[in-house]
N, C-alpha and C positions, 0 to 999 in steps of 0.2 A: 736303368737310367736312360732317358731319352736325350739325345744330343741334338743341338740346333743344327739346321742345315747350313752348310758353308759352301759357297760357290767355288767351283774348281778354279775360276780365275783368281778369286781372292786367295785361295790356298796356294796357287802357283806363285803369286806375288809375295806371300809371306815366306814360303820355303825357297830359299835361294839355292842355286846349283851347288854351293858348298855343302848345304845340309843334305840335299837329295843324293842318292847313289847314282853313279853312272850306269848306263844301260848294260855295259859289259859286266860290271860288278854285280848288278841285280841278277843277271842271268846265272851267275855262279853262286850267289848267296841264297836264292830262293828256288824251289822246285818248279819245273816247267808246268804250265797250265795243262789241266786235263783236257783231252779231246784234240790235242795238236797231233797231226799225222803228217806223213811225208807226201810227196807228189802223188797225184791221182793216177794209179796204174790199173784201176779196176775196169771192168767191162762197161759198156754203155748202159747196161741195165742197172748197175750199182749207182748209189749217190755219188755225185761229183765232190771233189774236195771243197769247192766253193759252198756247196749245199751243206756239207758237214760243218764247215767253219761257221756258216750262218746259224745253223742249229745250235752250235756250241755257244755262240755269242748271245743268242736269244735265251738260252738257259741261264747264262750269267746275269742277264737283265732281270730275270724272274726271281733270282735269289735275293731275299730281303736283306741279307747281310752285305750286299754289294754297296760300295760307297758312291758318293756323288761323282767323283772323278772317273771311276770305273764305268758308271752309267753313261756319262757324257761321251767318253771315248768310245764306248761300245756302240752307242747310237750313231756316232759319226762314222764308225767303220761299216756299219750296216748300210749306210747311205752311200758308201763308196764302191770300189771295185773289189774283185776277188783278192787282189794284192793287198788292199787295205784291210780286208778281213784277216788275211794271213799275218800281216805285220802287227795288227793289234794283238792277236793270240800269242805271237812269238815274243814280243817285247813290250808293246803298249799296255797290255793288261797288268803286268807286274809293276811297271812304273806308276800306273794309276793307283794300284793297291798301296804302294809305298806312300804316295801323297795322302790317300784317304786314311791310312793307319796313323800317319804322323799328325794329321789334323785331329783325328779322334783322340790321340794321346794328349794333345795340347788342350783339347776341350775338357778332358778328364782332369788334367792338371789345374785348370782354371777354377773348377768347382770342388775339387777334392779336399779332404782333410790333410793334416800334416803328413801322415804316413803315405797317403796316396800321392801327394805332391812329390815327396822324396823319391818314390819308386818311379813315377812318370819322368821326372827329370833324368834319372839314371838311364832309363830306357831310351829317351831321346838322344842322349849322348853316346849310346852304344851302337851296336850293329842292328841290322834289320831283324835278325833273329831275336835279339834282346827286346825289340819293340813288339814283335809278335808274341813273345812269351809274356810280356807285361799285359797285353790286351787279352790274352787267353786265360791266364791264371794269376799273374802278379797283382793286377789291379784289385782282384777280389780278396786276396790275402791282405793287402794294404788296407782295403776298405774295412775288413773285419777288425783290424787294429784300431782304426779311427772310430768304428761303431762301438767298440768296447770302451774306449776312452770317453766318448760322448755319453754313453749310457751310465757310466760311473758318475759323471758330473751331474746327470739328470737325477740320479738317485740321491745325490748329496744335497740337492736343493730342498729347503724346508717347504717350499710351496708346491712341490710335486704331489699330486693327488694319490689316493689309495690305489685306484685301479691301475694307473701307470706304474706305480711303484711295484705292485705285485707282478705285473706282466714283465717288467724289466728285470726283476730279480730272477724270475723263471728263465729268461733268455740268457742271463749270465751263468746260471747253473748248467745249462746245455752248452754254452760257450763255443758254438760252431759259427763259421761265417754265415751259413744259411739261416741259423736261428737268430743271430743278431740282426741281419738284414730284414728278416721277416718281422721282427719286433718294430723296426723303424718304418717299414712300409705298410704294415697291417695292424699290429697290435697298438702301436702308439696313437694313431689317429682315432681308433675306435674308443680306447680307454680314456684318451684326453677329452673327448666329447662328453663321456659319462662324468668324469671328474669336474668338468666345467659346470655342468648342470647342477651337480651337488654343491659346488661353491656358490652359485647363484641362489640356490635354496637356502643355504646358510645365511646369506646376506638378508634374505627376507625375514629370517628369524631374529637377526641381531641388529639390522640397520635402522636408520631413522625413517621418518615418513617418506621422504623423497626417494631414498634408496629402495625401500620396500616396493614402492609403486613402480619404479623403473625396472627392478629385478623381476617383478611379477609379469610385466609386459614382455620382457625378454624371454622368459620361460614359456610364454604363450605363443611365441613366434618360432622361427627356424633356428637351427644351430648358428647360422650367421648372425642372427640377432643376439644370441648368447655371447658369441665372441666379441661383437661390437660393444656390448654392455661391459664386459670384463676389461676391455682395452680402453674404452672411453667413457661410456655412460655412467659407470659407477662413480667416477671421480667428479663428474658434473653434479650428480645427485648428492654425493657426500658433501660437496661444497655448499649446496643449498641447505642441507641439514645442519652443517657447521654454523652457517650464518644465523640460522634460526636459534640454535643453542646459545651462541654468544650474545645475541640480542636479548634473550631471556636473562642472561647473567647481568647485563647492563641494567635491565629493568627491575631486577630483584632488589628490594630495599635493604636486604641483609648483606648485599655485596659491599665489600670494603672499598675504600677509595683507590688503593693501588690496583686492585683487580678491575674495577670499573674503568679506570684510565687505560689499562693495557687492553681490555676488551674493546673499547671504542677505537683504539688504534688498529687493532686486528681487523675490525670491520671495514676499515678504509683500504685494506690490502687485497691481495688476490687469494685464490683458493689454497695455495701452498701456505700463505700466512695464516689463514684461518685454522688449518690443520696443525700447524706448528704451535699456535697459541694453545689449542686444546690439549695437545700431546705433551708439550714441554714447558710452556710458560705459565699456564694457569696454576699449576700446583705451587710454583715458586711465589707468584704474587699473592696467592691466597695465604700462604704461610707468612708472608710479610705483613699482611693485614691482621693475622692472628697475633703476631707479636706486638703490633700496635695496640690491639685489644687488651692484651695482658699488661702492657705498660699503663694503660688507662685504669685498669683494675687495681694495679699496685699503687697508683696515685690517689685513688679514692677509697680504698678498702681499709679495714682495720689492721691491727698489728699482725695477726696470723695470716690474713690474706696478703698483706704486703710482703711478708717474709716468703710465703710460698710462691708468689708471682715473680719476685726477683730471682728466686732460685730457678724457676722455670726458664726465665729469660737468659740466664747464664748457661743453661743446658742445651740439649739438642732440640730439634723440631719435635721429636716424640715427647720430650719433656713438656713442651708448650702445649701439645695436644692433650696430654694427660692431665695437665693443670686445668684446662678448660672443661674437660669432660668430668673429672672427679675432684681434683685437688681444690678447685675454687670453692665448691660447695662445702667440702670438709673444713676448710680454713674459715669460711664465713660462719659456719655453725660454731666453731671454736670462739670466734670473736663475739657472737651473740650471747653465748653462755657466760662470757667474761663480764658483760655489762648488766646481767640480771641481778636484782637486789637479793641479798641474803635472806633466807627464811628465818623469822624470829624463833627463839627457843619456846618449846611448849610449856616449860616450867620456868618461872622467873627465878633469879638468884635469891638465895636465902639470906644473904648478908650484904654488907657494904653501906656506905654513907647514906644512900638514898632510900634504904629499905625502912618501912614503918610497920610495926606490929598492929594487927587488927584484933579487937576484942570480940570473942564469941560469947554467946549466951552462957556458956559454961564457965566463963571467966578465964579461959585459957588463951594465951596470946597466939596469934597466927602469923606465919611468915609470908603470907600472900601480899604482894605489893599493891599499891593504889591502882585503880582501873586505868588512870591516865598514863601510867608508865609505859606500857607496850606500844602506845600510839606513836611515840616519837622514834622508837627503835628502827622500824623499817626504813624511814625516810633518811636517817642520818647518813648511811653510806652513799646514797645518791647525791645528797647535798654536798657532802665532802668531796665527792668525785667532781661535781660541778664546780665547786670552789677552786679545786686544783686546776681544772681546765681553764678557768678564767684568768688564772695567774699568768699563763702563757709562758712559763719557764721550766726548763729541765726536762729530762726524758719522761718523767711521769706525766707531765702536762701533755706531751705529744701523744703518748699512749692513750690517755683518756680522751683527747680530742678525736683521735681516729676511731675509738670505740663509739663515741657519740655520733660521728659521721655515719657509721655503719648502721646504728640504731635508727637514725633519723631518715636516711635515704635508702637503705637497703642496697643490694647489688644486682638485683634482677633488672633486665631492660636497659643495661648500660649501652648507650648508643655510641657511634664512632665520633660524635662531636663532644662527648663527655671528656672532662679533664680537670684542670685546675678550677674552672668555674663550678663544677659539681662539688668539689671539695669545699670551696668557700661557702656555698649554700648550706651544705651539711653542717659545717662548723657554726654558722649563724643560728641555725635551728637549735643546736645544743645550748647555746648561750641563753636563748629565750626560755628554755625549760628550766635552766638553773636559776635564772633571776626570779621566775614565778615561784619556785619552791623556797627561795630564801626570803621573800618579801614578808611573810607573817612574823618571822623572828627578828627582822631588822628593826621593827618599830619598838 
């Protein structure tokens, strides 16, 4: 984890003397810096103490682990006297290391997870030995706990792709700090890129025209284009497709009034309103229109249609759909069968007041009726039914009237504007048929 550079001046301002250790305590708490030696007693041919101190400080500057404060204080000592070099190595180096280590711990605290924050706070409240232990080992143990928690949450998300999921499960099986950190630093970015491209490919197969076009352009570009499409582009393209789909619903002549009104209102809103209409509102308003349709069918249909339609309206949405898909046709067939004339008998009755015997050449009487007798029989039920319907009273009259409506108007092509007017037209047509059939006998 790369930490941002912090100026020694800023660090000194943040860390008050109450937080920092006194020089005497630091000397007792931490080991003396390597390379510190006593007064120069060697011969003139040996390096002087100043030369040894300078070489030691230059070695400290070359160490990549040296912090900002250590570097600044070391460079200042190198620019000074031999006494400055000796003072830095004896006391200044450790004081600068304390400042750098505390700054580093605070930086880790600022960006760490729950376990890391807790461990860093404990180290900053403790001794310098606690702080060093945190920076050397404690931070990694706490990081492993946070990594394990984050990985578990990642695997619980339904949107996590297959590649990330498989790599994450493998890291959890190994369950070491190194394996968990390797997943987040190496495996996660690589597998996330693969999963993102798979997701964009899926959108090309399932999305609307605008989504397919934008997704194809993203796949043809860089991974940054893919990420941008998933974060922003897909929603703009989906809104364009949603608007086109809702506009088609409004233009469809089969769309019911409630659906059309709700669709027009959605078109006036934003992208979220378009998606909400298609995902949640559309089904409800369509069902409302279907119930209106069934009500109209009940008003204009025959007895069986009326009974089945009213039963559907009293039931669930599934009952309404079942009626429109199958129940309506079955009930209509039942009503049509009820109004068909009865087929006359193939052999006339052999007796009764109207029967007249016919003489055969052999002189034997025959029971065959006169040729005009069967002509009246088929029309009689229809005329009687028509006469009952014109009376306009009683349940039988209502039944016959509805049967006549069905026969005269049918049930196919019932529009949203149909209702009582359609029923009245159907009833009038039935009266005309009845009057025409009765006219020859009334004279």
